[in-house]
N, C-alpha and C positions, 0 to 999 in steps of 0.2 A: 427495453428501456435503458438507454445509455447516460451514464452519470459523467459530468464533466468537472474538471476543476483546473484552475490556472496555478502554475507553479512558478515562484519567483525565488530562486535559489539564494540563500545566503550562505557564506562560508561556515564551514563547522570542522573542527579538528577531528582529525581520523584518529588519534590516540586517547578521545576523551573515554574515561572510565564511567561505564554503565552498570557496575555489578552492584549488587546490594545483598547483603547477607540473609535477608528476608524475603528474596525474591525468589520465584520459581526459575528453574533453570531451563532454557530453550536454545538448543544447540544445533546449529545449521550450517553446513559447509557448502561452498560453491563446486567442490570438486567430488562431490558424491558421497560424501562425506565423513570421516572419522570424528569430526569436531576438533581436531588437533590445531588446525590452522584454517585461515579463510583466504583462499585464493581466487579471485574472479577475473575471468577474462573476457574482454569484448573484442571480437575478430570480425574483419570483414574480409571475404574471400572473393568477392566478384568486384570487378571494375565497374565505374559508374561515370557516365558520360554526362557532361554539363556543359552549359552555354553561359552567356553572360547576359546582365540585366538590360532589358529594353525599357527605358523609362517611357518612351513615347507610347508604347501600347500597355503600358501598366502591368507587364508581365514579370514575373520572378522566376528566376532560376540560380543555380548555383553559380559563383564567380570563380569557382576552380576549374582548372582543367581537368581532363579525363584522367583518373588515376586508380591505382591499386592500393588498398589501404589494408594493414593488418596491424591491429593493434591490440594489445592485452594489457591489462591492469591487474597488479597484485597488491592486494591489502591483506596482510598478514598479521593475525592477532595473537597474542600469548597463548600457549597451549593450555594454560590453567584459568583463562578467562572465564567468567560466568555471563552467559549470553542472556541474563535475565534482565527484565526491565522494571523500573518503579518510578513514581513521581518524586521520590526523595533522593538526594545525593546519599552515598555510602560514606560515612564517616567514622573513623576508627580512633581509639585513643592515641595511636601513634601519629596521626596527623592533627591531633588536637591543638598541639602545641602549649600543653599545660603541664606542670608538675604538681600532680594531685599531692603529694607529700607535704607541700608547703601550705596547704588550704587548710581551713578550719571548718568543721561541721558547724553550720550556722544554725541548724534545726534540731541541735540535740536535745533542746528542752521540749517537753511535750506542749502542742498547741492545743488549747482548750477552747470552748464556746466563748469564752469571754476574751480571750486573747487574739481570736483568730482575726484576719482581714478580708475585707470583701474586694472585688473587682473596683478599680477606680479610687480605693481609699488614700492610696499614697502618691496623689497627683501633686503637682507642684502647688505652691502657695497661692498663686494668682487663680488657678483653677478651683483650689480649695475655698476660696472666699466666694467665688462664682456659685459653687454648689450650696453654699448656706444662705446665699442672699438672694437668688433668683430662682423662684417657683414658676414653672411654666403650666399650662393647661393644653392638653390635645385639641381644645377648640380654638387655640389662637390661629389667626391666619399667618401665612408666609411661613410656616415651618418646614424644615426638610422632611422627606418621607419617614415615618415612624413604622419601622418594619419589625423589629424584636426588641425586647427587653432583657434583662439579666436579673436574676435573683439568688438570694443566698439564704442562710438560716434565719437571717434579720427579717425577712418577709413573712416566715412561719408558714403555716399551711395555707395554700392558695386552692380555693376551690374550683371545681368545673365550672360553676356558674360565673365565678370572677374572670376567670381565663376567656369564657365565651364574651364577656362583656369588652374585655380588652381586645378581642378578635373584631368586635362591631366596630371599633376606632381604627381598623386597619392594621393592628398587630397580627403577625402570623408565625412569630418564631420566638422562642424563650432559650436563654443560656443559663443552666442551673449550676451553681457551684457543687462540685463534689468533694475535693479535698484541697488540703493545704499542706506545705511540707511533707513530711513523712509519717506524721501522727494525728491528722485532723481529717474526719469525715463528717460531712453536713447530714445532721439526723434527720432533717427534713426532705432531703433529696428525692426519696424514692416516692414520697407523696406528690412532691411539687412536680416531679418527671410524669407519673402515671396520670394525675389530673390534667397536665397539658396536653399528653398525648389523647386522652378521652375527648378533649374540648376540640381537637383537632390541630393543634399547634405544631409546628417543626421545632424538636427538642435537639439542642446542642450542650455540652458541658464544659465546665472550666475547673482548672487546678491554679491555685496561687502558689507561686514558685519561690523557694528560698536558696536554691542551689548556687553555689559559686564555682564548682568543678564539673567536668564531664561525668565522673563517677557518682557525684551527688546529682546530676541531672538526669542520669540514667535511673538512679534509685526512686526519685519523685516521679518519673514518668511510670515506671513498674508499679508504684504504689496507686497512681491515678488510674492506670489501665485495670489493676485488679480490681478495684472498687466498681470499675465501669462494668467489668464482667459479672461481678456479684449481683448487679443490679440488672444483668441481662440485656444491657444496651447492645444493639448491633454494631458490628465492625464497621459500617459506614457512618456512624456517629460524628459529628464533627467534635474534635476535642481541642480545646483551647488553652494554650499556655499563657497565663496571666504574669507578666514579667514588669513588676513595678517595684518590689522591695529594693532598697538602696544596696543592699549587699550584693544581689543577683545583678544589678545594672553596673555596678563598678568593678565587678570581678574581672579577672583576666580573659580576654575574649568572650564576652557576653554572645556574639554572634554565634560561635561555634558552640558554646554551651547550648544555646537555644536550639541548634539544628541536631545536636546530639540528642536533645529532649524528643524532638519529633521522630527522629530514627528509632530511638527505643521504644516510643508508641507504636511505630510500623512493625518492629519487631514483635510487639504484643498482638499484633492484628488490627490495630486502628491506624490506617494510612491517612485518614482525613484530619488534618489538623491546620490550626492557625496560631498566630501569636498576638497577644493583646498588649499595649502599653499606650502611654500618652505620647504626642506628637514630638515633643521635646528629648523624650528618652529614646526614640527612634532614630532622630537627627543626631544626637548628641554620642550614643554609645554603640549603635549597631550599623554593620554593614546592611543597608536596606536592599541594595542590589542583590547581595548574596542570599538574603531571606525571600526576596520577591514581594513587591507591595501588595499583590494580589493574595498573598497569604498573611497580611497584617490587617488586624482590626485596631485602628487608630482612635485614640480619644483626644478632643479638641473642643471644648466647651464654648469658645470665645466667639464664633460666628455662626449662631445656628439660624440660618436664612435658607430659604428655598432656592435661591440663587448661587448659594456656595457649592462650587466644584472642585475645592482644593483636593479633595481625597477621593475623585472619582476612579483613580487608578488603583485604589487599595481595595481590599476585600470587603471591609465596612468601616463605617464612621461612628462612633459614639459621640453625639453632639450635645447631649445634655444628661443630667443626673437628677432632675428635680421633676421629672414630668408626672403630672397627676391626670387622672382619668375619672371622669364624672360617675358615680354609682358603682364603683368598685369597692366593695363592703369594707375591706380592711383598710382603707384610706391612704394606704402606702403611696409614696412618691417612687418612681422607678428610674433607672436608667434607661435611655431610649437611643436607638442607633438606626442609621440607614444600610441596608444591605446592598452592595453592588455586584455581588456574586450568585446570589441563589443559594449560598450554603447555610445561611442562617435561618432563611425564611422562604416562603414562596413567592416573595415580591420581586427581588432582584431590580432594583432602580439603577440601571447602567445604561440607557440608551443614548446618551450623548458621547459620540464617537470621537476619539481624539486622534490626532496625528500619526501616533505610533501605533495605533490598533492594525492588525493584519485582517484584511478581508478575505473571507472564504465563500465557496458557493458549493452546495451539494443536495443531494436528494436524502434528507437525514430520516424521514419517515416512511420512504419506500412508496410514495404516492405518485411517483412519475414525474414530478416537478421539482425543480431546483429552487432553493431560496438563499437569501444572503444571510450570512453569519459573519462573526469576526473572533479574532483571538486578541488577548490582552495578558501579557505574560505566559503563563501556562494554563490559563482559563480559557475554555471555548464556549462563546455564547451562541447558542443554536435557535435560529428562528424557523418555525415550521410553514410560515406563510411571508408573502411578499407584502409586509404591511409593517407599521409602525407598532410600538407596544413592547411589552418587556420579553425577555428570553423565554422559551419554552423550556429549554434545557440548558443547565450551567455544568460543565464538567471540567476537570483538571487532567491533563495527561501531559507527561514530559517535563522538560525544563524550560525556562522563560526564553533560554537562547537557542533552542532545537530549532532545526527547519521543520516545517510541518508540511504535510501532504494530505490529499484527500481523494479517496476512491472508494469504489465497490470492489474489494479485496476478494470476496468469495461468491460473488455472483447471487447474492440473495436480493438486490435491487435496493440496497440501503447503503448510503455513503458513511464511511467511519474513518478514522485518524490514523496516519502513520507519522513517526518522526524520524527524522534522519540525523544520524552523528558521523560523519566521515563519510564512508562508503557503506556504512550499516544502517538498515532500515528496520524500526520496531513497529509492526503492524498490529492494529486492534480491530477485531471484526464485529465490535458491538460498540454502541455510544455509550461509552462506560470509561472510569478510571480502572487502574489496575495494571496486572503484567502483559505483556504483549503476548498475542496468540501466535505470531510468526516473526521470526528475525532472519534476515539475509544480508548477504554483502553482495553489491553489484557495482562495477566501475570503480573510478578514483574519487577521492575526496574532493579535488578540484573540478570535478564534473557538475554542470548544470543538470537538473533533473526534470523530466516531464512525466506525467501520469495520463494514460489513456487506456481505452479499449481497443487496441491495435488490430485485432483479429475478428471483432464482432461475436466473441463467444460469451459476452456478458460480464466479463472479469476484466478489472483494471490491472495493469502492470505498468512496469517502469520503462523510460527510455532516457538515455544519457545523451548530453549535447556536448560536443567539443567543437567549437567554432561554428561551422555552419554544417557539421557532420552530426547525425543522429543515429545512436545504437540502439535498436528497439527489441524489446524481450517480450515474449509473449506469454510467459509463466511468471510466478512469483518465485523466482530462484536465481542463483547465480549462474554462471557460465557464459558461454558465447553469445553474441547478439543473433536474434533470428532474422532481423532485417537492418540493412545500413541504406540509408539515403543521405543526399546532400540537397539543401534548400536554403535559399536567401544569403544574407551576409551574416558575418560574425557578430556584428553588433545589433542584430534585429531584436526586437522583443516578440518572443515567440508565444503564441496561445494554442490551445488543444480544444478540439469540439467535433461533434458528428455535424458536419455542415449541411448534409444532404439527406439525412435521415436512413442511412443504409446500414446502420448500428455500428459502424466502424469509425473510430476516431482518427482524425488526420491533423495537420499542422497549418496554422496560418501564420503570418508575420504582420506585425503592426510598424507602420512607419507614420509618425506623427499622427493624424487623424485617418489615415488610409490603411485597410485590412486587405491584404493579399491572401486569399483562401485557397487551398489546395484539397480536392476530395479524394485524392489517393496517395498512399504513402509511396510516392515516386518522385524522381527529379523531373523539372520541367516548368513551364510557366503556369502562372496561377489561374485557376478555374473562375474565380470569382473575384473582383474589386471592388470595395465599396468605401465610401467615406461616412464616419459617423461621429459626432461629438467634437470635442476640442482635443488639441496636441497635449494639454496638460491635464486631460481626465484621467482618472484611474478606471481600468476596465476589468469586468467579470464576464465570464462565459457560463452559460447554462442553458437548460431547456426550461425557459420560465412557463411555458403555458401547457406542458405536457404532450406536444405533438411529435416528439421525437426527433426534432432538429434544434441544434444547439444555435443560440443567437447572443447578441451583445447586450451588456448593461453598463452604463458610465456613472461614476459616482462624482458628484461636487459638493464637496464639504459634508453635510448630512443629508443630502439628497441623492436618490437613485433614480436613474432614467433608463427604462427596461424597453427593449425593442423585440418584437416576437417573430420578426422576419429579418432575413439577411438583406438589409436595404437601408438606404439614406432615408431621412424624413423625421418626422416628429416621434417622440417616445409613445409607445403604446400604454405604458403604466408609469407614474410617477409616484414615489412615496419617500418619507423621510425618517431618519432615526432621531428623535429628539424628545 
């Protein structure tokens, strides 16, 4: 079975730092390597005869004359670079831009049960009035998705029975307060966590922050992580940084402090993190792009309506703080939130696509059938069937501005993710977050990149495109190209697929709604030309029915039109994400 993906390359800087002090080191060099430098060559030793395009018979060949090409690219990395990979940027005190000596420790006084804060307590006055004056019931109509709650010591012990009643109303996650500053621990946390797990809820935890410097951020993150370890929480637990204390918000460079906090959590083994505050705080004090909206849990209680999609690009939206649930015995009101990522709950209410979402296709579960998924920031939403509904898997990998590639990199029949930075590729062999399994360098930073099984061995590898020249590599490694061909024009939209079911991927080019398909990796006229869809349709390639042949799917807004044969005509399957 062959796995296909369409690559649309976006520029990335080759010099981008991808090291992290907490990452494992993966060192590969394309010269057989010592790891001292990365020098990758792409070479063509044979001449290629080409012709011109004959538009009357709809054939495509290269517009170049017969030529001999010999090209090499060299991407040299610093000899002391750590070739490891993490989902978080590496942040050091040197680049924090803060003089800690001028800052005061705002948490020097011990925080007690009486003086502690809870999530959402220090919201602006307008929201505070709404908290006290508006009580909601989960039975009301026209409410957003009620995916998870958050609790603290104020909620006391919550029984397994009460958690199960909450689940009967659709709640599938809970965020438990663990710590505050560097001196408070929730005495009910262990019971709240254990009962929630017994009931079947997904458990996350949060820390109420007081830090104003990077040193204090690290200290509080260490305190948070140490208590999580004491409670035996697994290292994939979602750890939330609650940033709403005034001193923390108005401190010098609160964005960098927040990133330093999450880096310190990662150094403690907890790489799954998110930041919480109210919308005004994020808009006023933070560089949201640096944090990434998918890594933000935002509070805004002013528009709790099922039609509200203001925060669909965020990780989660807390839309009320006075939600009541009939027959929950302690009678408490709860904060309630919608989960757009699947990090907090098993619901992940994400299915409305936006114009900035990147479409992906792949065989994510090894069943031989490709499906449609998408990427938002550094989150990948994976669907294992060609149908509407919520994501089956949501994971984070890389940075929001990474180029992303999909392929079966180890021949196990399952497609996984790689990200590209410059001419370096960080390849993951499982559907999971974490360090890259393989790191290689190939080609130049300016190259366009394609992925395919070019030799039919069941393993996807890279090809780089320069103009209408394709430099194909048959192994996951640097070095010279194994095959070089010329096909089409420099401005063609290029697609990759196994168009005839022979287990080898080849190239097709798209011009408007016409597709010029080549069944061998050689120069020459197209073997098949078909028309499908409209010129402005987005297009995906995949084996949608498991027959071993890749075909087309086009997207219009939220709707996908799937074709199971290489032919014009009506779609064989139509489905929507909504």
